[in-house]
C-alpha positions in Angstrom: 98.6 8.3 208.3 98.9 9.5 204.7 99.8 13.0 203.7 99.0 15.5 206.5 96.6 18.2 205.7 95.2 21.3 207.5 92.0 19.2 208.1 94.1 16.9 210.3 95.7 19.8 212.2 92.3 21.4 212.7 90.8 18.2 214.0 93.6 17.5 216.4 94.1 21.1 217.6 90.4 21.9 218.0 90.7 25.0 215.9 89.0 25.7 212.6 90.6 25.2 209.2 90.5 29.0 208.8 92.5 29.5 212.0 95.0 26.9 210.9 95.4 28.7 207.6 95.9 32.0 209.4 98.6 30.4 211.6 100.7 29.9 208.5 99.7 32.7 206.2 98.4 35.6 208.3 99.3 35.0 212.0 98.2 38.5 213.1 94.6 37.4 212.7 94.7 34.8 215.6 96.1 34.9 219.1 99.7 34.0 219.9 98.4 31.0 222.0 96.4 29.6 219.1 99.2 30.0 216.7 101.8 28.4 218.9 99.5 25.4 219.5 98.7 25.0 215.8 102.3 25.2 214.8 103.4 22.8 217.5 100.9 20.2 216.4 101.9 20.8 212.7 105.5 20.2 213.6 104.7 17.0 215.5 102.7 15.6 212.6 105.4 16.6 210.1 103.1 18.9 208.1 104.7 21.0 205.3 102.5 23.8 203.8 101.8 23.6 200.1 103.5 26.7 198.6 101.1 26.7 195.6 98.0 26.7 197.9 99.6 29.4 200.1 100.3 31.6 197.1 96.7 31.2 195.9 95.4 32.3 199.3 97.7 35.3 199.5 97.3 36.2 195.8 101.1 36.4 195.7 103.8 34.1 194.3 106.8 35.4 196.2 108.8 35.6 193.1 109.6 38.1 190.3 110.4 37.2 186.8 113.3 38.2 184.5 112.0 37.9 180.9 114.8 37.0 178.5 114.6 37.8 174.8 116.6 34.7 174.0 116.8 31.1 175.1 119.0 30.7 178.2 122.1 29.3 176.5 122.3 32.2 174.1 121.3 34.9 176.6 124.1 33.9 179.0 126.8 34.2 176.3 127.0 37.8 177.2 128.4 38.3 180.8 126.7 41.6 181.1 123.5 39.8 181.8 125.1 38.1 184.8 125.9 41.6 186.2 122.2 42.6 185.8 121.0 39.4 187.6 123.5 40.1 190.4 121.8 43.5 191.0 118.3 42.0 190.8 119.3 39.2 193.2 120.5 41.7 195.8 117.0 43.2 196.0 115.3 39.9 195.9 117.3 38.8 198.9 116.3 41.9 200.9 112.7 41.5 199.9 112.5 37.8 200.6 111.6 37.1 197.0 112.9 34.5 194.6 113.9 35.2 190.9 112.5 33.2 188.1 114.3 33.4 184.7 111.7 33.2 181.9 113.1 32.4 178.5 111.0 32.3 175.3 108.8 29.2 175.2 108.8 27.4 171.8 110.8 30.5 170.6 107.9 32.8 171.7 108.4 35.5 174.2 104.6 35.8 174.3 104.2 32.2 175.5 106.8 33.0 178.2 104.7 35.9 179.4 101.5 33.9 179.3 102.9 31.1 181.5 104.8 33.2 184.0 103.7 32.6 187.6 105.2 35.8 189.1 104.2 38.9 191.0 105.9 41.2 188.4 108.4 41.2 185.6 111.7 42.8 184.7 112.1 42.8 180.9 115.1 43.6 178.7 114.6 46.2 176.1 110.9 46.1 175.6 109.4 49.1 173.9 106.0 50.7 173.7 103.6 49.0 171.2 105.3 45.6 171.3 103.0 42.6 171.6 104.6 41.4 174.7 104.1 44.7 176.4 100.4 44.6 175.6 100.1 41.1 176.9 101.9 42.0 180.2 99.4 44.8 180.6 96.4 42.5 179.9 97.7 40.2 182.6 97.8 43.3 184.9 101.4 42.4 185.9 103.6 45.3 187.1 106.8 45.5 185.1 110.0 47.4 184.6 112.1 47.3 181.5 115.9 47.7 181.3 117.4 49.4 178.2 114.0 50.2 176.7 112.6 53.3 175.1 111.0 55.8 177.4 107.5 57.1 176.9 105.4 54.0 177.1 103.9 54.6 180.5 106.1 52.0 182.3 109.3 52.5 184.2 112.6 52.3 182.2 116.1 51.9 183.6 118.9 52.7 181.2 122.1 54.6 180.6 123.3 57.4 178.4 124.1 55.0 175.4 124.5 57.9 172.9 126.9 59.9 175.1 128.9 56.8 176.1 129.3 55.7 172.5 130.3 59.2 171.4 133.0 59.2 174.1 134.3 55.8 172.9 134.6 56.9 169.3 136.4 60.1 170.4 138.9 58.0 172.2 139.7 56.2 169.0 139.7 59.3 166.8 141.9 61.2 169.3 144.5 58.4 169.0 144.7 59.3 165.3 142.7 56.4 163.8 140.7 57.0 160.7 140.3 53.5 159.2 137.7 52.4 161.7 135.3 49.4 161.8 132.2 49.7 164.0 130.8 46.4 165.1 127.2 46.6 166.1 124.6 44.0 167.2 123.1 41.9 164.4 119.4 42.5 164.0 117.1 39.8 165.3 113.3 40.4 165.4 113.1 38.4 168.7 115.6 40.7 170.4 114.5 44.1 171.7 117.9 45.7 171.3 117.0 48.3 168.6 116.8 51.2 171.0 120.3 50.5 172.5 121.7 49.8 169.1 120.3 53.0 167.5 121.4 55.2 170.4 125.0 53.9 170.3 125.1 54.2 166.5 123.9 57.8 166.8 126.7 58.4 169.4 129.4 57.0 167.1 128.1 59.2 164.3 128.0 62.3 166.5 131.8 61.9 167.2 132.5 61.1 163.5 130.6 64.3 162.4 132.6 66.4 164.9 135.8 65.1 163.3 134.5 65.7 159.7 134.2 62.0 159.0 130.4 61.6 158.8 130.5 60.2 155.3 134.0 58.8 155.3 134.5 55.7 153.2 137.2 54.7 155.6 134.6 54.1 158.4 132.8 50.8 158.0 129.7 49.5 159.9 129.4 45.7 160.3 127.2 43.5 162.5 128.0 40.6 164.8 126.3 38.2 167.2 126.9 39.5 170.7 129.3 36.7 171.6 133.0 35.7 171.6 132.6 33.6 168.5 130.7 36.5 166.8 133.6 38.9 167.5 136.1 36.4 166.2 134.3 35.7 163.0 133.6 39.3 162.3 137.2 40.3 162.9 138.5 37.5 160.7 136.5 39.0 157.8 137.7 42.5 158.6 141.4 41.5 158.6 140.9 40.1 155.1 139.4 43.3 153.8 141.5 46.0 152.1 142.6 48.0 153.8 142.1 46.3 157.2 140.9 48.7 160.0 143.5 50.2 162.3 140.9 50.4 165.0 137.7 48.5 166.0 134.8 50.0 168.0 132.7 47.2 169.4 129.2 47.7 170.7 129.8 45.2 173.6 132.8 43.9 175.5 132.1 40.3 174.6 132.4 41.2 170.9 135.5 43.2 171.6 137.2 40.3 173.5 136.4 38.0 170.5 138.1 40.6 168.3 141.2 40.6 170.5 141.3 36.8 170.3 141.2 36.9 166.5 143.9 39.6 166.3 146.2 37.3 168.2 145.2 34.2 166.2 146.2 36.2 163.0 149.7 36.8 164.4 149.0 40.4 165.1 148.9 42.4 168.3 146.7 45.1 169.9 147.1 48.0 170.0 150.3 47.9 167.8 148.4 46.6 164.7 144.7 47.2 165.7 143.3 49.3 168.5 140.1 47.9 170.1 137.5 49.5 172.4 134.4 47.8 173.9 131.3 48.8 175.8 130.1 47.4 179.2 133.2 47.0 181.4 132.4 43.4 182.2 134.8 41.7 184.7 136.5 39.8 181.9 137.7 43.1 180.4 140.7 43.2 182.8 141.5 39.5 182.3 142.4 39.6 178.6 145.7 40.8 177.2 145.9 43.6 176.5 143.4 44.8 179.0 140.4 46.2 177.3 139.6 49.9 177.0 135.9 50.3 177.3 132.8 52.3 178.2 131.8 51.3 181.7 128.1 51.0 182.4 126.8 50.0 185.8 125.3 46.6 185.0 124.8 45.6 188.7 123.2 48.9 189.4 120.9 48.5 186.4 119.5 45.3 187.8 119.3 46.7 191.4 117.4 49.8 190.4 115.0 47.9 188.1 114.2 45.4 190.9 113.7 48.2 193.5 111.2 49.9 191.1 109.4 46.6 190.5 109.1 45.9 194.2 107.6 49.4 194.7 105.1 48.7 191.9 104.1 45.4 193.5 103.4 47.2 196.7 101.3 49.8 194.9 103.8 52.7 195.3 104.5 55.6 192.9 108.0 55.1 191.3 110.2 56.9 188.9 109.5 56.1 185.3 112.8 57.1 183.7 116.1 56.3 185.4 119.3 57.1 183.5 122.5 55.9 185.0 125.9 57.4 184.1 128.6 55.9 182.0 132.4 56.6 181.8 135.4 55.8 179.6 137.9 53.4 181.2 141.2 53.6 179.4 143.4 50.6 179.5 146.0 49.1 177.1 143.9 48.0 174.0 143.9 51.4 172.4 147.1 53.1 171.2 148.2 55.7 168.6 147.8 54.9 165.0 151.1 53.7 163.5 151.7 55.1 160.0 
């Protein structure tokens, strides 16, 4: 016998094709006796249900999608994404769903959205008015965004980026530093990071204004790719500037760790020569030397809350549309007093 089908099971069991389908997809609609007989015959014949056909019949895919703003090799350069996925995965496990990672297709986020066979999407940083948001809506896919701008009529899970950044800058200023370099994310039209970047820059400027340094020429703003190599290259250029900064405020831990690596490569040490503070509190922050002072944000909880909201939307429930999670300053050894 070739590939076993529900037609074969129906013929041998004496039940209709509809009853056989119910046995696998909606057992409550047939008797226990009928289901047991059908499943027994299916097992004897070695029948394996087609998941695609099952999903079509249920109008569900049993999976949610994580829409990435970058291709996978670039996206996973930042360990913070792994924390978010961990939180999403915890909810998927409880809800018996799988997680599909959806990168841009042919460098197009829109193509990724068009081709996604999922019950809903978690997106990173999408904002109202973006083409991808309108396409998701046209597909009638429920979605939740992490680190997006509120007010678009869809749920957003984020943190107090502005307040966290201000606290980080105060940590540097309170240590006596005035020659400060702020390393932010490089602008990329494919990446929806402008809201996070703008909020953190606003927070840094809040603290600088409090200290009377709002227009200080001793404070420099530079940009970097959010990666170790980006942090190293940016710090190499800063150390060649005159005067070099006595402190670096990085917009992410992965950049800050690259900065620490370059300080060591240059024969200097932190915090004696340059103090460094990051943002994220990724696990690697305590594995470097010196251990990284940083602004801790709950990456796992971000993913968990976003996935919980999405599961609620998939089930037709009313959910919160604006979740703001707390941040805190974690002081370790990479920040020290300015040495005259």
